C-alpha positions in Angstrom: -130.6 -50.4 -245.2 -127.4 -48.8 -246.4 -125.6 -50.6 -249.2 -122.4 -52.3 -248.3 -119.9 -50.6 -250.7 -116.6 -51.3 -248.9 -117.1 -55.1 -248.8 -114.8 -57.5 -246.9 -115.4 -59.9 -244.1 -117.7 -58.9 -241.3 -118.1 -55.3 -242.3 -121.9 -55.4 -241.8 -121.3 -56.5 -238.2 -119.3 -53.3 -237.6 -122.1 -51.1 -238.9 -123.1 -47.9 -237.2 -126.3 -49.3 -235.9 -124.4 -51.8 -233.7 -121.8 -49.4 -232.3 -122.7 -47.5 -229.2 -121.4 -44.1 -228.4 -117.6 -43.9 -228.1 -116.2 -44.8 -224.7 -115.2 -41.9 -222.5 -111.7 -42.5 -221.2 -112.2 -40.1 -218.3 -114.7 -42.4 -216.5 -113.1 -45.0 -214.3 -115.4 -47.5 -212.7 -114.5 -48.0 -209.1 -115.9 -50.2 -206.4 -119.0 -48.5 -205.0 -120.2 -51.3 -202.6 -118.7 -53.8 -200.2 -119.8 -56.5 -202.6 -117.8 -55.1 -205.5 -114.3 -56.4 -205.4 -111.2 -56.0 -207.6 -109.8 -59.2 -209.0 -107.4 -60.7 -211.5 -108.2 -63.5 -213.9 -106.2 -66.6 -213.2 -107.7 -69.2 -215.5 -110.1 -69.0 -218.4 -112.8 -71.6 -218.5 -115.3 -72.4 -221.2 -119.0 -71.4 -221.2 -118.5 -67.8 -220.2 -116.7 -68.5 -216.9 -113.3 -67.9 -215.4 -111.4 -68.2 -212.2 -110.5 -65.0 -210.5 -108.2 -64.2 -207.6 -110.0 -61.5 -205.6 -108.2 -58.8 -203.5 -109.3 -60.6 -200.3 -107.0 -63.5 -201.5 -109.9 -65.9 -202.3 -110.4 -67.6 -205.6 -113.9 -67.4 -207.1 -115.8 -68.6 -210.1 -116.6 -65.5 -212.2 -119.6 -65.6 -214.7 -119.0 -63.4 -217.7 -122.2 -61.6 -218.4 -123.8 -61.2 -221.8 -122.5 -57.6 -222.0 -118.9 -58.9 -222.3 -119.7 -61.7 -224.8 -120.7 -61.6 -228.5 -120.6 -58.1 -230.0 -119.5 -56.5 -226.7 -116.4 -58.6 -226.6 -114.6 -56.4 -229.1 -113.7 -53.7 -226.5 -113.8 -55.9 -223.4 -111.6 -58.8 -224.3 -110.8 -61.0 -221.2 -107.7 -63.1 -220.9 -105.4 -64.3 -218.1 -103.9 -61.7 -215.8 -106.4 -59.1 -216.7 -107.7 -56.9 -213.9 -111.5 -56.9 -213.5 -114.2 -55.7 -211.1 -116.5 -58.4 -209.9 -119.7 -58.3 -208.0 -120.1 -60.9 -205.3 -123.4 -62.7 -205.0 -124.5 -61.8 -201.5 -127.6 -64.0 -201.7 -125.4 -67.1 -202.3 -122.8 -66.5 -199.5 -122.8 -69.4 -197.0 -122.2 -69.1 -193.3 -120.1 -72.2 -192.5 -123.1 -74.5 -192.9 -121.3 -77.6 -194.2 -118.2 -78.8 -195.8 -119.9 -79.3 -199.2 -120.9 -75.7 -199.5 -117.4 -74.5 -198.5 -115.5 -76.8 -200.8 -117.1 -75.2 -203.9 -115.9 -71.9 -205.3 -118.1 -68.9 -204.6 -119.8 -67.4 -207.6 -119.4 -63.8 -208.7 -120.4 -61.7 -211.8 -118.1 -59.7 -214.0 -118.8 -55.9 -213.8 -115.9 -54.2 -215.5 -112.7 -55.1 -217.4 -109.8 -52.7 -216.9 -107.1 -51.8 -219.5 -103.5 -51.3 -218.3 -103.9 -47.6 -218.2 -107.0 -48.0 -216.0 -105.1 -50.4 -213.7 -102.3 -47.8 -213.2 -104.9 -45.1 -212.4 -106.6 -47.5 -209.9 -103.4 -48.2 -208.1 -102.6 -44.5 -207.8 -106.0 -43.5 -206.5 -107.3 -46.4 -204.4 -105.5 -47.6 -201.2 -105.7 -51.4 -201.4 -103.1 -54.2 -201.1 -102.2 -54.6 -204.8 -99.2 -56.9 -204.0 -101.4 -60.0 -204.2 -101.7 -59.5 -207.9 -98.0 -58.7 -208.4 -96.9 -62.1 -207.0 -99.3 -63.8 -209.4 -97.7 -61.9 -212.4 -94.2 -63.1 -211.5 -95.0 -66.8 -211.8 -97.2 -66.6 -214.9 -94.8 -64.7 -217.1 -92.6 -66.9 -219.3 -89.3 -65.2 -218.9 -86.2 -67.1 -219.9 -84.0 -67.9 -217.0 -80.3 -68.5 -217.2 -80.7 -72.0 -215.9 -81.1 -75.2 -217.9 -82.7 -78.0 -216.0 -81.0 -81.2 -217.2 -80.8 -84.5 -215.5 -77.7 -86.6 -215.5 -78.6 -88.9 -218.4 -79.4 -86.0 -220.6 -76.1 -84.2 -219.7 -74.1 -87.4 -220.5 -75.9 -87.7 -223.8 -75.2 -84.1 -224.7 -71.5 -84.5 -223.9 -71.3 -87.6 -226.2 -72.9 -85.6 -229.0 -70.5 -82.7 -228.6 -67.5 -85.1 -228.7 -68.8 -86.7 -231.9 -69.4 -83.4 -233.5 -65.9 -82.1 -232.6 -64.2 -85.3 -233.9 -66.2 -85.1 -237.1 -65.3 -81.4 -237.7 -61.6 -82.2 -237.1 -61.7 -85.2 -239.5 -63.5 -83.0 -242.1 -60.9 -80.3 -241.8 -58.0 -82.8 -242.1 -59.7 -84.4 -245.2 -60.1 -81.0 -246.8 -56.4 -80.2 -246.2 -55.4 -83.5 -247.9 -57.6 -82.9 -250.9 -56.1 -79.5 -251.5 -52.6 -80.8 -251.2 -53.3 -83.7 -253.7 -55.0 -81.4 -256.2 -52.5 -78.7 -256.4 -52.4 -78.7 -260.2 -54.3 -75.9 -261.8 -57.6 -76.6 -263.5 -58.6 -74.7 -266.5 -62.3 -74.1 -266.6 -62.4 -73.8 -270.4 -61.1 -77.4 -270.6 -64.1 -78.8 -268.7 
């Protein structure tokens, strides 16, 4: 084994023996089967699972495979609003058998995590209804609106505080003017 000369935290974990060949950026994994569906992560759960909104407008429970966990997580980090390719479990699909089976979310497996560049390439090359994911982005972003949502009690309280602050500022300004008029005589710093 090669001696660790650089030191530092977790350098051995990033050794050459654990790194695969560099990723080729030209290859874009696309859906090759009817059971491979594009989706967007809506909620991260524990235990290697997440909720995804698929392009057919159904929410499914996605299982994150071992390839995307542990050491492989470095290049395939999954978070909310990420675009992914999931594989549906055709052997688990129910045919309107009962309400109990239909009330649970369907299971799917994670196949690919797309970067923003890959998402743009997908949208340009594949003809799908991508608007489902755009509406989800609008509501999840924390953009500051120009509206303040205040109830009546809070607004009355804020008005009282503003009045008190303004009166206090006016009183302080008047007191400062009186002090300067009283102490008009010159003070020599050397005398102090």
